[in-house]
C-alpha positions in Angstrom: -76.8 -34.7 272.7 -78.2 -38.2 273.3 -79.1 -38.6 269.6 -82.7 -39.6 270.2 -85.2 -38.4 267.7 -88.9 -38.9 267.0 -90.0 -38.5 263.4 -93.7 -37.4 263.3 -94.8 -38.5 259.9 -92.8 -41.4 258.3 -94.1 -40.8 254.8 -92.4 -40.1 251.5 -89.7 -37.9 253.2 -89.9 -39.1 256.8 -89.4 -42.8 256.2 -86.2 -42.7 254.2 -85.0 -39.9 256.5 -85.6 -42.1 259.6 -83.6 -44.9 258.0 -80.7 -42.6 257.2 -80.7 -41.3 260.8 -80.5 -44.8 262.1 -77.4 -45.3 259.9 -76.0 -42.1 261.4 -76.3 -43.6 264.9 -79.6 -42.0 266.1 -82.1 -43.8 268.2 -85.3 -43.3 266.1 -88.9 -43.4 266.9 -91.3 -43.0 263.9 -95.0 -42.4 263.6 -97.6 -43.4 261.0 -101.4 -43.1 260.8 -101.6 -46.5 259.1 -101.6 -49.5 261.4 -100.3 -51.9 258.7 -97.2 -49.7 258.4 -96.1 -50.3 262.0 -94.3 -53.6 261.2 -92.7 -51.9 258.2 -91.1 -49.3 260.4 -90.1 -52.0 263.0 -88.4 -54.1 260.3 -86.1 -51.1 259.6 -85.2 -50.7 263.3 -87.5 -47.7 263.8 -89.5 -47.8 267.0 -93.1 -47.6 265.6 -96.0 -45.6 266.9 -99.5 -45.0 265.7 -100.1 -41.2 265.9 -103.1 -39.3 264.5 -102.7 -35.5 264.5 -106.5 -35.1 264.8 -106.3 -36.9 268.2 -102.8 -36.0 269.3 -103.7 -35.7 273.0 -104.4 -39.4 273.0 -101.0 -40.3 271.5 -98.6 -42.5 273.3 -96.5 -40.2 275.4 -93.5 -42.4 274.9 -93.3 -41.2 271.3 -92.4 -37.7 272.6 -89.7 -38.9 275.0 -86.8 -37.9 272.7 -84.4 -35.0 272.7 -85.4 -34.0 269.2 -88.8 -34.0 267.5 -89.0 -33.7 263.7 -92.5 -32.6 262.5 -93.1 -33.7 259.0 -96.9 -33.3 258.6 -98.0 -31.2 255.6 -101.3 -29.4 255.9 -103.1 -31.3 253.1 -105.3 -28.3 252.6 -107.1 -30.1 249.8 -108.5 -32.5 252.3 -109.1 -30.2 255.3 -109.6 -26.6 256.1 -106.5 -24.6 257.0 -108.1 -23.6 260.3 -108.4 -27.3 261.2 -104.7 -27.8 260.6 -103.8 -24.8 262.6 -105.9 -26.0 265.5 -104.2 -29.4 265.3 -100.8 -27.8 265.4 -101.8 -25.8 268.5 -102.7 -29.1 270.3 -99.5 -30.7 269.1 -97.5 -27.7 270.5 -99.2 -28.2 273.9 -98.3 -31.9 273.9 -94.6 -31.2 272.9 -94.3 -28.4 275.5 -95.1 -30.9 278.3 -92.7 -33.5 276.9 -88.9 -33.9 277.4 -88.3 -32.7 273.8 -85.6 -30.0 273.8 -85.4 -29.3 270.0 -88.0 -29.3 267.2 -87.2 -29.5 263.5 -90.3 -28.3 261.6 -90.5 -29.3 258.0 -92.3 -26.6 256.0 -92.6 -25.4 252.5 -91.5 -22.4 250.3 -95.2 -22.0 249.6 -95.2 -19.6 252.6 -93.7 -17.1 250.3 -96.0 -15.2 247.9 -95.1 -14.7 244.2 -93.1 -11.5 244.7 -91.5 -11.4 241.2 -88.1 -11.4 242.7 -85.3 -13.6 244.1 -86.1 -14.5 247.7 -83.2 -14.9 250.0 -84.7 -13.3 253.1 -86.7 -15.8 255.2 -88.7 -13.0 256.7 -90.6 -12.4 253.4 -93.3 -15.1 254.2 -97.0 -14.3 254.0 -98.2 -13.8 257.6 -101.7 -15.0 256.6 -100.4 -18.3 255.3 -101.6 -21.2 257.5 -98.3 -23.1 257.2 -96.4 -20.0 258.3 -98.7 -19.5 261.2 -98.1 -23.1 262.2 -94.3 -22.7 262.1 -94.6 -19.7 264.4 -96.5 -21.6 267.0 -93.4 -23.7 267.6 -90.8 -21.0 266.9 -92.4 -18.8 269.6 -92.7 -21.6 272.3 -90.1 -21.1 275.1 -90.2 -24.7 276.2 -87.9 -25.9 273.3 -85.8 -24.5 270.4 -87.2 -24.8 266.9 -85.5 -24.9 263.5 -87.8 -24.4 260.5 -86.8 -25.9 257.1 -88.8 -24.7 254.1 -88.4 -27.1 251.2 -89.2 -26.2 247.6 -91.2 -28.6 245.4 -90.2 -32.1 246.1 -89.0 -34.6 243.5 -87.4 -38.0 243.8 -88.5 -41.7 244.0 -92.2 -41.9 243.2 -92.3 -38.1 242.4 -90.4 -37.8 239.0 -90.8 -34.4 237.3 -92.4 -36.0 234.3 -95.6 -36.9 236.3 -96.5 -33.2 236.7 -98.7 -31.6 234.1 -98.8 -34.8 231.9 -100.8 -34.0 228.8 -102.3 -30.8 230.2 -102.8 -27.9 227.9 -102.9 -24.1 228.2 -101.0 -24.2 231.4 -100.4 -20.5 232.4 -97.1 -18.8 233.3 -94.9 -21.1 231.2 -91.8 -18.9 231.6 -92.0 -18.9 235.4 -88.8 -20.3 237.0 -89.2 -23.6 238.9 -88.2 -24.1 242.5 -87.5 -27.7 243.2 -85.4 -29.9 245.4 -84.5 -33.7 245.4 -85.3 -36.0 248.2 -81.6 -36.8 248.7 -80.9 -33.1 249.4 -83.8 -32.8 251.8 -82.4 -35.7 253.9 -78.9 -34.2 253.7 -80.0 -30.8 254.9 -81.8 -32.3 257.9 -78.7 -34.3 258.7 -76.6 -31.1 258.5 -78.9 -29.3 260.9 -78.6 -32.2 263.4 -74.9 -32.6 262.9 -74.1 -29.0 263.5 -76.9 -28.6 266.2 -78.3 -25.6 264.3 -81.4 -25.3 266.4 -83.4 -22.0 266.6 -83.2 -20.9 263.0 -85.1 -20.7 259.7 -83.8 -22.1 256.4 -85.3 -22.4 252.9 -84.0 -24.9 250.4 -84.2 -25.2 246.6 -81.9 -26.4 243.9 -79.6 -23.7 242.5 -81.0 -23.9 239.0 -84.4 -22.5 238.1 -85.2 -23.3 234.4 -88.5 -22.1 232.9 -91.5 -24.3 233.8 -92.3 -25.0 230.2 -88.8 -26.1 229.3 -88.3 -28.3 232.4 -91.5 -30.2 232.4 -91.7 -30.6 228.6 -88.2 -32.1 228.6 -89.2 -34.4 231.5 -92.3 -35.7 229.7 -90.3 -36.2 226.5 -87.7 -38.3 228.3 -90.4 -40.4 230.0 -92.3 -40.9 226.8 -95.4 -39.3 228.2 -98.0 -37.0 226.6 -96.4 -33.5 226.4 -97.9 -30.7 228.4 -98.7 -27.4 226.7 -97.8 -24.1 228.3 -98.8 -20.5 227.6 -95.5 -18.7 226.7 -95.8 -15.9 229.3 -94.2 -14.7 232.5 -96.7 -13.6 235.2 -96.2 -14.0 239.0 -93.0 -15.7 240.0 -90.3 -16.2 242.6 -86.8 -17.7 242.8 -85.7 -19.3 246.1 -82.1 -18.5 246.9 -80.7 -21.1 249.3 -77.5 -19.2 250.1 -78.1 -19.4 253.9 -78.0 -23.2 253.6 -74.5 -23.0 252.3 -73.4 -20.4 254.7 -75.0 -21.8 257.9 -74.8 -25.5 257.3 -71.9 -25.9 254.8 -74.3 -27.9 252.6 -74.4 -27.6 248.8 -77.7 -28.5 247.1 -77.4 -30.3 243.8 -79.0 -28.9 240.6 -82.3 -30.6 239.5 -82.7 -32.3 236.2 -85.9 -33.1 234.2 -84.4 -36.6 233.7 -84.3 -37.3 237.5 -86.4 -40.1 239.0 
């Protein structure tokens, strides 16, 4: 491999990931939708590009002149309709198919799995009607490049401490439901492992190995941070536990447990 990668979406995950890949010896291009962030990327040694998913066909073609493309653009379904996101992903796939990109790493989410009241180890148990799952498949089924899909559980880390969730809220349902979380450091480490071992053309899901009850985890996090305590309904309704055994088997990567005291 020539170790050239374009990171589409240098946000909370993409930016520190791009910096780490530079340290690993990669030639890194990074995109942002904010013009004022371009010099921030450049200062870190990332070749900066202004790329808007809604107008992807007008994007600078040089951005896609890398061997690997990492797509890190969450749907943001609170801001737009799922059908809009899916249409944008279809346009993006067309652009990538005409580019020199050989490998795609698609960052996804374990939200593609419904609450099945069971441990989920099989990546094929995703909801076929889920927009994010449908977007994954657009790339997985494209013959012009190979695609690896990584589905991360709930993200915590710098700027996203567990204590900030549910602060002071009351009567939160399903308090006994197990949490599925993963720290930013492990997200970066898993992407590094995929690239290092050239594990292209696969699907992985990733969550920390511990799954405490939601009411215990977030109450302890709020206590430690000195924030108003949330109140949960002591019940177990729909739930799921993400088993990341395939990460260990396929990538040789061990995910660290999460703690309510993490920052």
